[in-house]
C-alpha positions as CSV (number, residue, x, y, z in Angstrom):
1,M,0.0,0.1,0.1
2,A,2.8,2.4,0.8
3,S,4.7,1.9,-2.3
4,S,1.3,2.2,-4.3
5,S,0.7,5.7,-2.6
6,L,4.5,6.8,-3.4
7,L,3.9,5.8,-7.0
8,L,0.7,7.9,-7.2
9,V,2.4,11.0,-5.5
10,C,5.3,10.5,-8.0
11,V,2.8,10.6,-10.9
12,V,1.0,13.5,-9.7
13,V,4.1,15.5,-8.8
14,A,5.9,14.6,-12.0
15,A,2.8,15.7,-14.2
16,M,3.1,19.2,-12.3
17,V,7.0,19.3,-12.4
18,S,8.6,17.8,-15.3
19,A,11.8,18.0,-13.7
20,V,10.8,15.6,-10.9
21,S,12.1,11.9,-11.3
22,C,11.2,9.0,-9.0
23,G,13.7,6.7,-10.4
24,P,17.4,6.3,-9.4
25,P,19.4,9.4,-10.3
26,K,21.0,9.2,-13.9
27,V,24.8,9.2,-13.8
28,P,26.6,10.8,-16.7
29,P,29.1,8.5,-18.4
30,G,32.9,8.8,-17.7
31,P,35.6,9.5,-20.3
32,N,36.3,6.9,-22.8
33,I,38.6,4.0,-21.9
34,T,41.5,4.0,-24.1
35,T,44.6,2.1,-24.7
36,S,46.3,3.3,-21.6
37,Y,47.5,0.4,-20.1
38,G,48.7,0.6,-16.4
39,D,48.0,-0.1,-12.6
40,K,45.5,2.3,-12.0
41,W,42.1,0.7,-10.9
42,L,38.9,2.8,-11.6
43,E,35.5,2.4,-9.9
44,A,32.6,0.9,-11.6
45,K,29.3,-0.7,-11.0
46,A,28.6,-4.3,-12.0
47,T,25.3,-6.3,-12.5
48,W,24.9,-9.7,-14.4
49,Y,22.6,-11.0,-16.9
50,G,21.6,-14.3,-18.6
51,A,22.0,-17.8,-16.9
52,P,23.7,-17.9,-13.8
53,K,26.5,-19.7,-15.2
54,G,26.1,-18.7,-18.7
55,A,27.9,-16.4,-21.2
56,G,25.2,-13.8,-21.2
57,P,23.0,-13.5,-24.2
58,K,20.7,-16.5,-24.8
59,D,21.9,-16.8,-28.4
60,N,25.6,-16.4,-27.1
61,G,25.8,-13.2,-29.3
62,G,25.7,-9.6,-28.4
63,A,25.7,-6.2,-30.0
64,C,29.3,-6.7,-31.1
65,G,28.0,-9.3,-33.6
66,Y,30.1,-12.3,-32.2
67,K,28.1,-15.5,-32.4
68,D,30.1,-17.6,-30.1
69,V,30.9,-16.0,-26.8
70,D,30.4,-19.2,-24.9
71,K,33.1,-20.9,-26.8
72,A,37.0,-20.7,-26.9
73,P,38.7,-18.0,-26.5
74,F,35.9,-16.0,-24.9
75,L,34.7,-19.0,-22.9
76,G,31.8,-17.1,-21.4
77,M,33.9,-14.6,-19.7
78,N,32.3,-11.6,-21.3
79,S,30.4,-8.4,-20.4
80,C,28.4,-5.5,-21.7
81,G,29.9,-1.9,-21.4
82,N,28.4,1.3,-21.1
83,D,29.2,4.1,-23.5
84,P,32.8,4.9,-22.6
85,I,33.6,1.3,-22.6
86,F,31.5,0.0,-25.5
87,K,32.4,3.1,-27.6
88,D,29.7,2.7,-30.3
89,G,31.2,-0.7,-31.1
90,K,34.8,0.4,-31.2
91,G,35.4,-1.1,-27.7
92,C,34.3,-4.5,-28.9
93,G,36.9,-7.1,-28.1
94,S,38.8,-5.0,-25.6
95,C,39.7,-6.6,-22.4
96,F,39.4,-5.8,-18.7
97,E,40.3,-7.0,-15.2
98,I,37.5,-6.5,-12.7
99,K,37.3,-7.3,-9.2
100,C,35.3,-6.6,-5.7
101,S,36.1,-6.5,-2.2
102,K,32.5,-6.1,-1.1
103,P,30.0,-8.0,-0.2
104,E,31.7,-10.6,1.8
105,A,31.6,-13.1,-1.0
106,C,34.1,-11.1,-3.1
107,S,37.6,-12.5,-3.4
108,D,39.4,-9.3,-4.4
109,K,41.1,-11.0,-7.1
110,P,40.7,-9.9,-10.6
111,A,38.7,-11.6,-13.2
112,L,39.7,-11.3,-17.1
113,I,36.7,-10.3,-19.1
114,H,36.0,-9.4,-22.8
115,V,33.6,-6.8,-23.9
116,T,31.1,-8.5,-26.3
117,D,27.9,-6.6,-25.7
118,M,26.4,-3.1,-24.7
119,N,24.3,-1.6,-22.3
120,D,22.9,1.9,-21.6
121,E,21.5,1.9,-18.2
122,P,22.9,5.3,-16.6
123,I,23.5,3.9,-13.1
124,A,27.3,4.9,-13.0
125,A,30.0,6.6,-15.0
126,Y,31.3,3.1,-15.8
127,H,29.0,0.1,-15.7
128,F,29.9,-3.4,-16.6
129,D,26.8,-5.8,-17.1
130,L,28.6,-9.2,-16.9
131,S,27.8,-12.6,-18.0
132,G,26.6,-14.8,-15.1
133,L,29.9,-16.8,-15.3
134,A,32.1,-13.7,-15.3
135,F,30.2,-12.2,-12.4
136,G,30.5,-15.4,-10.3
137,A,34.3,-15.4,-11.2
138,M,34.8,-12.5,-8.9
139,A,33.8,-14.7,-5.9
140,K,35.6,-16.6,-3.3
141,D,35.7,-20.2,-4.0
142,G,32.2,-21.8,-3.9
143,K,30.8,-18.2,-3.1
144,D,29.6,-17.5,-6.5
145,E,26.1,-18.2,-6.2
146,E,25.9,-16.0,-3.1
147,L,27.5,-13.1,-4.8
148,R,25.2,-13.1,-7.8
149,K,22.4,-12.6,-5.4
150,A,23.9,-9.4,-4.4
151,G,22.6,-7.8,-7.7
152,I,24.4,-4.4,-8.1
153,I,28.0,-4.2,-6.6
154,D,30.8,-1.9,-6.3
155,T,33.9,-3.0,-8.5
156,Q,37.3,-1.9,-9.5
157,F,38.5,-2.3,-13.0
158,R,41.4,-1.5,-15.6
159,R,42.0,-2.2,-19.1
160,V,44.6,-4.8,-20.0
161,K,45.9,-6.3,-23.3
162,C,44.2,-9.2,-24.5
163,K,46.1,-12.5,-24.6
164,Y,44.6,-15.6,-26.2
165,P,45.7,-19.2,-26.1
166,T,48.7,-20.2,-28.6
167,G,47.3,-20.7,-32.0
168,T,44.5,-18.2,-31.9
169,K,44.4,-16.0,-34.8
170,I,42.5,-12.9,-36.1
171,T,39.2,-14.2,-37.5
172,F,36.9,-13.1,-40.2
173,H,33.2,-13.9,-40.4
174,I,31.6,-12.9,-43.7
175,E,28.1,-11.8,-42.7
176,K,25.0,-13.5,-44.5
177,A,23.8,-10.5,-46.8
178,S,27.4,-10.1,-48.4
179,N,27.6,-10.6,-52.1
180,P,30.3,-9.4,-54.9
181,N,29.1,-5.8,-54.6
182,Y,28.7,-5.8,-50.8
183,L,30.8,-7.2,-48.2
184,A,30.3,-7.1,-44.4
185,L,33.0,-8.3,-42.3
186,L,33.1,-9.2,-38.7
187,V,36.6,-9.1,-37.1
188,K,37.4,-11.0,-33.9
189,Y,39.9,-12.6,-31.8
190,V,42.2,-9.6,-32.1
191,A,45.1,-9.9,-29.4
192,G,46.8,-7.0,-27.8
193,D,44.4,-3.7,-27.9
194,G,41.6,-6.2,-28.7
195,D,39.5,-3.6,-30.4
196,V,39.5,-2.3,-34.0
197,V,39.4,1.2,-35.2
198,E,39.9,0.6,-39.2
199,V,39.5,-2.0,-41.6
200,E,40.7,-2.1,-45.1
201,I,40.7,-4.8,-48.0
202,K,42.9,-5.2,-51.1
203,E,42.4,-7.4,-54.1
204,K,45.0,-9.8,-55.4
205,G,47.3,-8.0,-57.7
206,S,46.0,-4.3,-56.8
207,E,48.1,-1.7,-55.0
208,E,44.9,-0.1,-53.6
209,W,43.8,-0.6,-49.8
210,K,39.9,0.1,-49.8
211,A,38.6,1.3,-46.5
212,L,35.5,-0.4,-45.0
213,K,33.0,1.5,-42.8
214,E,32.0,0.7,-39.5
215,S,28.6,-1.0,-39.9
216,W,27.7,-1.9,-36.2
217,G,29.5,-3.7,-33.4
218,A,32.6,-5.3,-34.6
219,I,31.2,-5.5,-38.1
220,W,32.6,-3.5,-41.0
221,R,31.2,-3.1,-44.6
222,I,32.0,-1.9,-48.2
223,D,29.6,-1.1,-51.1
224,T,31.4,-1.2,-54.5
225,P,29.9,-0.8,-58.0
226,K,32.8,-3.2,-59.3
227,P,32.4,-6.9,-58.0
228,L,35.0,-8.0,-55.4
229,K,37.2,-10.7,-56.4
230,G,39.1,-13.1,-54.1
231,P,41.5,-13.8,-52.8
232,F,42.0,-10.3,-51.0
233,S,44.1,-9.3,-48.0
234,V,42.7,-7.6,-44.9
235,R,44.4,-4.8,-43.0
236,V,43.2,-4.3,-39.4
237,T,44.3,-1.4,-37.3
238,T,43.9,-1.4,-33.5
239,E,43.1,1.3,-31.2
240,G,46.8,1.6,-30.2
241,G,47.9,1.9,-33.9
242,E,49.0,-1.3,-34.5
243,K,48.4,-2.5,-38.3
244,I,48.1,-6.0,-38.8
245,I,48.0,-7.4,-42.4
246,A,46.5,-10.9,-43.3
247,E,47.4,-11.7,-46.6
248,D,45.0,-13.3,-48.8
249,A,42.7,-13.9,-46.0
250,I,39.7,-14.1,-47.8
251,P,39.8,-16.8,-50.5
252,D,38.7,-17.0,-54.1
253,G,35.1,-18.1,-54.3
254,W,34.4,-16.9,-50.8
255,K,30.8,-17.4,-49.6
256,A,28.6,-15.4,-47.2
257,D,28.0,-16.7,-43.5
258,S,31.5,-18.3,-43.8
259,V,34.4,-18.2,-41.5
260,Y,38.0,-17.6,-42.4
261,K,40.9,-17.7,-40.0
262,S,43.9,-15.7,-40.7
263,N,47.4,-16.6,-40.2
264,V,48.3,-13.4,-38.2
265,Q,47.7,-12.2,-34.9
266,A,48.4,-8.7,-33.1
267,K,51.0,-8.4,-30.6
């Protein structure tokens, strides 16, 4: 009854004074998190979503366009990031260490996570909405379920370089709608900075690098009046300025909705 009365008061007052808000205060986002690697820990709020021990989204995807975040090398250790972390898709693939000291179930030991999705809840300057598995990884042994019951918690985080298992190479997924005049390319498993700020392609025998436009998430696209012929190379630039060239990464006779693993990796 008390909560119903409060809601009625909020509705009436809000109708009279548009500036009044009865929800939690909105917190403006912090400055973008860049490739400034160091020991400094920043403050953030953390929540979790999906199955308690799952990878986050029900389809194991997310706003970056990745389709297999439950599998290696991500292995379900994923998170949504708010605006200064997700950066309208340019934060996709970046890696962070995150830890908590309160409540009592927290271990205060960092868990390594990958940004694979986005959130826009304005609850903190920095907000990680973690997979259930990643959230539980911040807990003491056997306390993961107890920690997940805490809901919203205070955490500390820092950006780190991405390190993947030996043999992991930058991988390209050609999206379903692609054809010789339209190419949409998902870039994933980039080590080092983890995220990508520029993608270019070069056809076999040509000296011209053609720039792709960011489509959404980690997907880049190009429209061309002249059909693209494989094989072609892909040049990827990370946020820190490293340029990696995957020679002949996309073969002759490439097909839409296909995965092509390169033979290169970032440092």
